[in-house]
N, C-alpha and C positions, 0 to 999 in steps of 0.2 A: 504493499500499500504506499509506495513511495510516491507515487502521482494520483492521488484519490480523486481530483476532478475527472482525469481521463478514465481511470477505472470505473467510476460512477457513469460517466457518459456511456461507455461501452456496455454496461451492464442494462441500461435503459434502452439502448438500441437494439442489444439482443433479444429484448423481450417487447419491442414495439408493436409486434403484430398482434399481440394479445389484444390491445385496445381497440384493433379494427377489425377483430375477427366476429362473424356472424352465422348465425346456422342457414344452411339452405332452406328454400321454401318449403320443401315437402316435411322437413324435420321441425321447421316452426310451425307448421299446421298441426302436427302431432302433438306438439306441447300444448296446444290450445284445446285439444280434444282428448277424449278417452279412446281414440281408435288405436288398434293393434297394427303396428309396423308391418309392411311385407317383407318377405324373405330377403328380397334384393335391399330393401332399406335397413333389415337387421344387420346384414352382414356389413353394410357401410358404417353403421353405428357403432359396431364392435371395432371395426378397425380405426375409427375416429377416436374411440375411447382409449385405445392402446396406444394410440399415437401420443395421447396427453402424459403419459408417464414420463417419457425422457425430458420435456420441458419444465414439468412440476419438479424433478429431481434437480435439474439445473437452477431453478427459481430459487427452491429452499437452500442451494449451497450459497447461491448469491446472498439470500436473506440471512443466513449464518455468518457470512462475512460482514455484511453491513453492520449486524448487531454487535459483532466484535469490535468494529471501529468506532461504533456510538459509545460503547462502553469505555473504550480507551479515551475517547475525547471527553467523556463525562469525568472521568478520573482525572484528567488534567484541568478540566474546569473546575472541580471541587479543590484541586490544589491552588488554583489562582484565586478562588474565593476565599479560601483560607488565609492566603497572603494578604489580600485585600483587608478581610478583618483585622489582621495584625496591625497593619499600618494606620487603619482607621482608629484603633483602640489606643495605639501609641499617640495618635493626633487629636483624641478624644479632649473636647473643651473640659471635662470634668478635671482632667489632669492639670490644668492650669488654675483651679480654684484653691485658692489657700486653705491650708489646715483649720485656720480659725474659721473661715466660711463653712465649711463643710461640717465643722462641728456643730456650729449654731443651726445649720439645716437639719441635721440629724437629731438634735436636740427637740428643735420645734416639731418634726415629723413625730416624733415618739411622743410628745406631749398630747398631740391632737389625734394620735391612734386609738383613743377609747381605754377606758381603765380595766376592761374585762367583761365576762358575760355576767348578765343579771342573776344574783344569787340571794335568796332569801336570808336577810339579816347581815350578809357581808358588808363589811366596811371598807377594807383595804384590798386593793387588787396590785398587779404588778408584773412584771417578767417572772415568769414560772421558771424555777432554778432548773427543773428537769426536763422541760421541753427546749432541747438543745437546737432544734430546727425552727425556731420560732424568735422573734424579737432580735435583740442586738446580735445573738449568734448568728442568726441569718442575714442580718445586714453585713456583719463583718465577712462573709463570703462573697461580696460584690467585686471588690478587688483588694490588693495589699494596702492602698492608701486608706481607704474606708476602715479597713480592720485595724490599722494603726491608730485612727483617730477614735475610733470606738473603744478601743482598749485602754488607751492612754490619757485622752481628752475629753471623755464623757462620763466621768464618774457618776452622774445622778442617773444614766440609764441602767446602771448596774444596783443602785441603791434602793429603788423601789420594787421589791420582790415577794413572790409568792413561793413558800416552800411547802409543796404538797405534791404528791403524784397526780399527773393530769387525770382526769377523770376517764377518759377514753382508753388510758393506759391500765386501768384496774380491770381485773386482777391479773391480766397476762403478763405484765412488765415483771421481770426480776431485778430488784434494786439491792444491790451489795452495799453494805454501810460504808465500807471504804471509798467506794466508787462516789457515792451520794456525797461523802464528806469533801472528795476533793473537787467535785464541781462547785459546791458551795465555798470552798476556800478560795477558788479561782475567783468566783463572782466578787467575793468581799475584797479581795486584792484589787480588782478593778474598779470597785467602788471608792477606793482611795479612803479619805477621811471624811466624805460626804455623810450627813446625817442619814440614818437608815430607817426606812419605812418598811415594813414587812408583815406578811400573814404566814403564820405557821400552823400546820395542822398535824397534831402529834397526838392522835388517838386511834386506837385499833379498830377498822371496820368490823362490823359484826361477821362479814363473810369470810374474813381472815383471823378468826380467834387464834389459829395455831400458828399465824405468822410465819407460813412455810417459805414466803418469798422474801423474808427480811426487812419488810417495809417498816414495821413499828420499830425495830431496833436502829433502823437507819434514820428514822425522823427522830428518835431519841439522841442519836449523837448529833444531828443538825441542831437540836436544842440546844445543847451544851456548847455547841460552837458559838450560837448566837449570843449565849450568856457571856461568853469571853469579850463578845463586841458590844456589850449593853451599854457602855459610855457613849456610844454613836446612836444609841436608838431614840428616834424622834415620835414615831407612831408605831404601835405594835397591837397585832390582833392575833391571839393564840387560842386553839382549841386543843384544849388537854384533857387526858384520861385522869379520873380521880387521882391514880397513885402519882401521877407527875405534879399536882399541885403544891405540894410541899418543896418542891425544887423551884419554885418560884422565888424562894428566899435568897438564891444565890445571888439574885441581881440587886438585893437591898444596899443602898449606899452607892450604886454605881450606874444610876440612871438620871443624872442631874439634867440631862438635856431631853429628858422624856415629856413628850405633850400630850400624846393621845394613848390610851390603855384600853383594850377590849379583850377580855378574859373570859371563855366560856368552856364550863366542864359538863358535857352532855350526859355523863354517867348517872345513874340512878343512886349512887351511894358515894358522895362526895367526901374527902377527907374532913375530919371534924377539927383539925388543928387551926390555928390562927394564921392569918397571911399577912407578913411583914414586908412583902417586896417593895410597896409603894410608900413606905414610911418616910424615906427620904427621896423625895422627887420634888423640888421645889418649882419647877415650870409645868407640873401637871395640871392641864386643862379638861380633860375629859377621860372619865373613868366608868367603864362599862362592864359590870359583872354579872355572870350569869350561871346558875347552877352551884352556887357555893353552898356549903353545910348551912343549915338553920343556926347553928350555934358560933359558927366562925366569926372570929373578931378580925376586922381588916382594917388596918392602920393606913392612912395616906394623908398627905398634906392638903390644905384647902385653901390656902393663900390666893392661888391664881385659878382655881376650880370654876369652869363655867358650867359643865353638863357631869351630871353623875346618875347612874343607873344602877339598880342592886334588883336582881330577880332571881330568887331562891324559893326551896320549899318551905312551907308555912312555919314559922316558929313562935306564933303569938305575937304579942306587943313587946316582946324584950328589945327590939331593936329601934322601937319608936322613939324613945328619949335620946337616944345616940344620934339618931338622924334629926330630929329636932334641933339638937345642939349644931349639927351640920348646917341646916338651913339657916340658923341663927348666926352662925360664925364665918360662913364662906361669903366675903364681900361682893364677889364677882359672879355668883352663882345665878344662871338663868334658866337652867332646865334640871329638873330633879323627878326621877322615876324610882318607885319603892313598890314593887309588886311581887306578889307571893304566887306560886303555881297552884295553890288550893288555899281554903280557908276552913278553919274549924270554930265551931261556936264557942266563944270564951263566956264563961260563966260570971265572971265580975269583970267586965272590961276596966282597963286601968285609966285613970285620969292624969292629965298633965298641964301645967301651966300653958297659956298659949303663947306662941313665939311670933315674931314678925320678921318679914324679909321684904325690902323694897325691890330687891335685883330679880327675883323668881318670876319668870313670865311663862313658863311651861311647866306642868306637872301631871305626872300620871301614878295613880295609886287605887288601892281599893280597902285601905285601911279606914273604917270610921273613926277609929282612935286618933290616928295622925291626922285625918282631915279637920277633927273637931279641935286639934292642938296649933292650928295654922291660922295665920293672918298676912294675907299676901294681897295688897292693894294694886301691885302690878301685873297681877296673873292674867295673861290672855287665853292660853291653850291649855285645855285640860281633858286629859282621858280617864274614864272610870273603868277600870279592867283588872282582871288578874292576869298571870303571865299565860294562862293556859290558851292554847289555840288548835285549830284543826290538825296541825301536824303531829300532835303529842299523844293521840290514841283516839278511842271511839267516841262518837257524839254523846252517848249515853254516861261518858264519863266526865263531861264538860265541867267545868269548875265555874259555878255563879259567884258574882260579887255578894259580900255580906248583906243580909236582909235590911240593915240600916245604912246602907252605903248613900242611897240617894238623900235621905235625910240629913247625913254628915255633910253632903256635899252642898246641900241648901243651906245649912247652918254656916259653913266656911264661907260661901259666896256672900251671904248677907253681912257677915261681920267684917270681912274684906273690904267690901263695898268695890269689888274689882269689876272691870267690864270684859267678859269672855267674848272673844271673837271667835273662837273654835271650841266645840264641845263633841266629844266621842264616846259614846256609851257602849259596852260591850258586856253582853250577858249580865245585865243588870237586872234586880228585882223591882220590877216597876211598881209604883203607887202614886198617890197623888202629888208626891213632892215633884215628879217630873214637869208637870205643867206649872207648879210654883217656881221652879229653877229657871224653866225656859221664860217665863214672865218677867223676871228681874235681869233679862239679858238683852237689852234692847240693840246692843251693838253685835250681837252674835251674827257671823257671816255664813259659817260652815258647821252644819249639824249632820252626825252621824250615828246612825242606830243598828247596831250589830248584834246578831243572836246565833250561836252555836247549838243552843238547847233551847227552844221555843217552848212557852208555857201559854196554854189557852187563855188563862186569866189575863195576859197582857194585852188582848186583842181589843177589848172595848177601852182600856186606857189610851192606846195609840188611836182609836177611833174618835175619842173625844179630843186627844191632842189635834188631829187632822181639822175637826171641826173649828178648833180655836184658831188654829193657823190660817183658816180661811176668813174669819172675821176683820172687818175694817171699820174704821171711824173716821170723822171728820178732823182734820189738823190742818190749821192754816189755811182753810179753805178748800183743801183737796183731801181725797179720800186715802187713807193708809192704813197698812195692816196693824192690828192692834198689838199682836204679839211678833217680836222680832222682826221688824220692818226691814232690817238691812240683810236679811238672809239671801245669800247667793249661790249657795252649795248645799245641796240635800241628799243624802246618801241612806238606804236601807236595805241591809245584808241580812236575809233568813236563811239560814244554812242548814241543809240535812233536815227539813222538816219531815214527818212522819204522821200520816193518818190525821191531819188536821186542816182546819179552814181559817185563813187569814181574812177575814171580812173588812178589816180597815183598808185594805187595798182595793178600792172600788171606784164608782164614778165620782164620788165626792172627793176623793183624793185627786184624781186626774184634774178636776174644777179648782181645787186649791192650788194645784201646781200652775195652772193656765192663768190663774188670778196673780199669783206671784211673779209672773213671766210678763204680764202686760201691763207692768207699772210704766209711768212715764219714763221716756228714754233717759232722762238726765238723772233720774232717782235710782238707787240700789234696787235691783231686781234679781229674781232667781235666773242664773245662767246655766247651772248644772245640775242634772239629777241622775243619781245611780240606783237603780232598782233592781236587785239580784236576789232571785228566790229560786232555791235547790232543794231536793228532795224526793221523797217517794209517797204516792197516794196522798197529795196535798192538793188544795185548791184556793182560789181567791175570788172576789166578786168584780174581777175586772174582764167585763165580756168583750167580745170583738169590737163593737162599737167605741167603747171606753179605750181599747187599746189603739184603734185607729186615730182617735181624737188625741191621745197621749204622743203617739208617733208623729202626728201632724205638728207638733209644737216644734219639731225639729226646724221646720220651716220658717219659725217666727224667732230663731236664734238660740233655742235652748240644745245644750249639748246633753244627750241622752244616751244612757246605757241601760238597757232594758233586757235582761235575761232571765228566761224561767225554764227550769229543768229538772 
């Protein structure tokens, strides 16, 4: 093939007759019909058929030759394209970008990459230490200059991390403790002295109680490595098995820079010992504790505390005095949550002197004793609830708030003279105090009623409330709703109903919603409604016409979520 154009021309000329060949008329006629050829025609056809074997063989040889030539040319083409890519890579504009600019681009790109998948209760996300095909690991594979910038100039990309086995890898992944420790050590080196924000899950999944894959051991060793770096910790979220809780004391006195701490103990039998880990934490602003032992004494500094949450199994009112002192003494405290997983009736409730805080704006509790001991004139948001939720077990085990919780809330709001803007009631025992509470909250903008365990006696109380929410009066020459005139968001969640009828959800309910939506444009009016009802063999009085009327309110600007299943 030293002279490819000539060889190609010879091949085409040699087979040029094929393009001009036609059948004789008699053969063409036979092809158009189903007639049988004569003996003479058959003999001629057989001779013609045999004469095709030689040119077919020659043509196949020529095709093989051409295919070989094409393959050779394609190979050379591929080689040239590779050379072209190499030259373009060397001349790429990205090589002219200074390392400082590359560093800033990578930092900003990572910041806007999202913090992680939505997970119930999760506070901190970041680079998953063991997902080495993602995040900064992956960016470092682009080129050596990127890898150098990421490893040496971007410590913050490595300082925000999640130390847990990725969900999609469980339980098939086998993680050796030494390998896990080496990966974590590498990341900590690259984070340099940047403050650390991390989530650590150090609890054994139920499906891996034997720890055949060594995951629990690996996570424990990672925990101890993070203890070594505790002076750099800024925000920490840890899920720990009960036996690991005492090990938290190892960080005591070594967390001067700690700002946020979230510690969860999902086990049913938490350790009963005291927790001194946060006793010396001068910058602590947020402390979130869940699942601690009812008798555990937890020491922490309050000078800069902004938000505090303690949710644990019921221990009576033994913590009430301690937390009243906290509310009184923490000068910057804005959010306080003190919830139990369950409540038992106390034969002789304790009483305490009332304490006041002008800084607290958000409160969540279900303790009547605690509420009756508070004076919170700046309170704006309140949730009356236990810590129990649908993820904790069967609906029949749902934990209601104490019987007199609404009465205690009414008393607290009266003496505090606060103006609530948000009220969230979960599994509350309803009585006449509900309307009394709503009536003294003219500035209420968001109201949520949620039940995991419905009681039929609540229906007439809510039906009466709907009627009162519909009432209007003349104020300044214009009609205004008599109760909570500023209400903008209303949510009703009835979960896991069983053989019951919710009659308060009816056409009157729809009329109330419509009347609150159709306020003058410049006046506060209802903008969002959530109505979610689920369960088996339940019903309500919302017929098809009422449903259509409710759905039509979307056209008037109502953001409506309506689910019934």
